[in-house]
C-alpha positions as CSV (number, residue, x, y, z in Angstrom):
1,M,131.4,22.6,54.2
2,A,133.6,21.2,51.4
3,T,136.2,23.8,52.1
4,L,136.2,22.9,55.8
5,I,136.6,19.2,55.1
6,R,139.3,19.9,52.6
7,Q,141.2,22.2,55.0
8,Q,141.0,19.7,57.9
9,N,142.0,16.8,55.8
10,L,144.9,18.5,54.1
11,V,146.3,20.1,57.3
12,Y,146.0,16.8,59.2
13,N,147.5,14.8,56.3
14,D,150.4,17.3,56.1
15,E,151.0,17.0,59.9
16,M,150.9,13.2,59.8
17,D,153.2,13.1,56.8
18,Q,155.7,15.3,58.6
19,Q,155.6,13.0,61.7
20,L,156.1,9.9,59.5
21,K,159.1,11.6,57.8
22,S,160.5,12.5,61.1
23,L,160.2,8.9,62.3
24,R,161.9,7.6,59.2
25,Q,164.8,9.9,59.8
26,E,165.0,8.9,63.4
27,K,165.1,5.2,62.4
28,K,167.8,5.9,59.8
29,A,169.9,7.7,62.4
30,Y,169.3,5.0,65.0
31,K,170.6,2.3,62.5
32,K,173.6,4.4,61.7
33,R,174.5,5.0,65.4
34,H,174.0,1.3,66.1
35,K,176.3,0.3,63.2
36,E,179.0,2.7,64.5
37,A,178.7,1.3,68.0
38,F,178.8,-2.3,66.7
39,E,182.0,-1.6,64.8
40,R,183.7,-0.4,68.0
41,L,183.0,-3.8,69.7
42,S,185.7,-6.5,69.8
43,E,185.3,-9.5,67.5
44,L,184.0,-11.7,70.3
45,Q,181.5,-9.1,71.4
46,Q,180.3,-8.7,67.8
47,I,179.7,-12.4,67.5
48,A,177.8,-12.6,70.8
49,Y,175.7,-9.5,69.9
50,T,175.0,-10.9,66.4
51,H,173.7,-14.1,67.9
52,A,171.4,-12.1,70.2
53,M,170.2,-10.0,67.2
54,V,169.4,-13.2,65.2
55,R,167.4,-14.5,68.1
56,D,165.6,-11.2,68.4
57,A,164.8,-11.2,64.6
58,D,163.3,-14.6,65.1
59,V,161.3,-13.5,68.1
60,M,159.9,-10.5,66.3
61,N,158.5,-12.7,63.6
62,D,156.6,-14.8,66.2
63,P,152.9,-13.9,66.3
64,N,152.9,-14.1,70.1
65,F,155.8,-11.6,70.3
66,H,156.4,-9.7,73.5
67,P,158.9,-6.8,73.7
68,E,160.2,-8.2,77.0
69,D,161.6,-11.2,75.0
70,L,164.1,-9.0,73.1
71,E,167.7,-9.4,74.1
72,S,169.5,-6.8,72.0
73,D,169.2,-3.0,72.4
74,Y,169.0,-2.7,68.7
75,Y,165.7,-4.5,68.3
76,R,164.4,-2.9,71.5
77,G,165.0,0.5,69.9
78,L,163.5,-0.6,66.6
79,H,160.4,-1.8,68.4
80,A,160.1,1.5,70.2
81,I,160.2,3.4,66.9
82,K,157.7,1.0,65.4
83,Q,155.4,1.6,68.4
84,K,155.6,5.4,67.8
85,R,154.7,4.8,64.1
86,N,151.7,2.7,65.1
87,E,150.5,5.5,67.4
88,I,150.4,8.0,64.5
89,Q,146.9,7.8,63.0
90,A,147.9,8.6,59.4
91,T,144.5,7.5,58.1
92,R,142.3,9.2,60.7
93,A,141.2,11.9,58.2
94,L,140.1,9.2,55.7
95,E,138.3,7.2,58.3
96,S,136.4,10.1,59.7
97,W,135.5,12.1,56.6
98,V,135.1,9.6,53.7
99,P,132.0,7.9,55.2
100,L,130.4,11.4,55.6
101,I,131.2,12.4,52.0
102,A,130.0,9.1,50.7
103,A,126.7,9.4,52.5
104,L,126.2,12.9,51.2
105,G,127.0,11.7,47.7
106,A,124.6,8.8,48.0
107,M,121.9,11.2,49.1
108,V,122.4,13.4,46.1
109,A,122.5,10.5,43.8
110,A,119.4,8.9,45.2
111,R,117.2,12.0,45.4
112,P,113.9,11.5,43.7
113,R,113.5,13.0,40.3
114,F,109.9,14.1,39.8
115,P,108.7,14.6,36.3
116,T,107.9,18.1,35.4
117,W,104.1,18.6,34.8
118,R,103.1,21.0,32.1
């Protein structure tokens, strides 16, 4: 049983770790592409887009944030990446197996110890 639990946890954790690394790389590439595209804009377009980004940064900090409120493509893309990250259940293995292991440990620790009669 311990081997099964260990295998499932390790395999699942490795898969989730790989997905999280992939999302970090995707986010880094997204920011780089955006920076390159931003630099190609004219100065007036950069100023207008910067204002939209500042408003979006403020909107994202609002507790009643709605993705439809975002004006800039940059923050829409970041929000999409964040949503993908939230969908990954990186702690599922812990949430499903730790209570079981703790219960088994508690049963072993609480087992009655009868005195030996001689």
